[in-house]
C-alpha angles and dihedrals in degrees: 000000000000116000110250118220108231099199129017119185104207102205134174145117116288117290091009092129105272095129093044090053089054090050092053094049089051088054092060126088117254089249093053090049093050100039100037105024103028088233125139122198103309129242110198132217123174134169096210096089088061093052088052092050093047088053090048088054091050094050093046091051090049089053086053091053094252131127120269109252101196115029132037088234140336090280099032136090129264116297087219113034089202082084087081081071092045087061092049091049089053090051089049089054093047087053093051090047095051091049091051093036086230112182117198115229099184115147089231122041088197093055089046091053092047091053091047092051093049092048092050091046092056090049090053094049098258131119122271091239102172089056086061093063118107115248096255094050094047092050091049090048092050091052091051094048104037094099094050094044092046091051092051092046093048090050091051094051091046089056095060111116124215086241139347090227109121092004132107119233108216114197115189127196141136127221136174142131142246119307110266095024119149119235138283092049113231120245131299091029128081138020094291093070098037095047090053088057096058117112114269096241090058094048092048090065100025128132125174127228103191117198101212122216133138119250092251092055089045091058092046092051092043092060092042093055099043116120109183091198092059106044095152094054120115090212101039109032120120128218116221114249093242089055090047091054101038103034102025102026092112133019125216101199095099090050091050092050091048089054097046121131089221125035114251093027141093117226116232122182108200142139089007091301133109105223123194101202113198114236136193126181128224102204107223098155087117100047113257100158115049091090088066089072090069130073113299089234088067096052111118117224094232091052091048090050093053092052094041095050094044094051094042091056090048097049092045089054089053093047089057089054 
């Protein structure tokens, strides 16, 4: 019986191929996933929907003539980089909710989302900015965003499994720091800080599949994938150039691997425990994955083989620990 990976952190710079990898795994049969990739049926967590919602909040408040609470502008980075931790705390709550099969019953999905963002912000060391809004502004904001918040909440509830037993939790996010930064990246930038904020139960079973591209290739692929008509899409969203340069201009994963206590791992100090999280790289520095964005009928056998073999080798390495 093949060993099933319990938790896979799918990490990479934006547009590196994470979402395409997820799409490829979804295309495989359950037997292939189990026997060749050590993956059970997947349960997905991703912090991007919260980035999108925070940008929607900013845009809606700007339309109301109010200051943006989260980003410097529609195409700029976070005002407070501790919001990288806000995103992790939201993912942690999503994990706790799916384990408990907790279904939110708030009268307003938007108000529920606002309360969650404020709570996560406090945990990350940022201000609870939505709580600072006056009552009229908050009510108008909730009306504007009720549809988007309800859609996200419904998708979250629909993703709850009956049990995590025999399944693989896939947690996807991207981290980095300003172009030209020296390493290690200072908190709250980079993987080092965000990984240490993950909930202990996830870290206890975590492995990392790192989709490896250089920042320049990440920027090229980001512009190639961007669909301005689908900004909330996991597969088609684009990251503004200022964000690519100032938040993802350098990646600290190689530095973390080089400073590991144990070869083939990434060190994470969290919850009073020193974790050695196994890591495998899927080398996508020469693009292997963009074809997966197209129709399956157009996938070429040699392209599929390159992806399949590369992922299989990575997952086998993770299964060996």
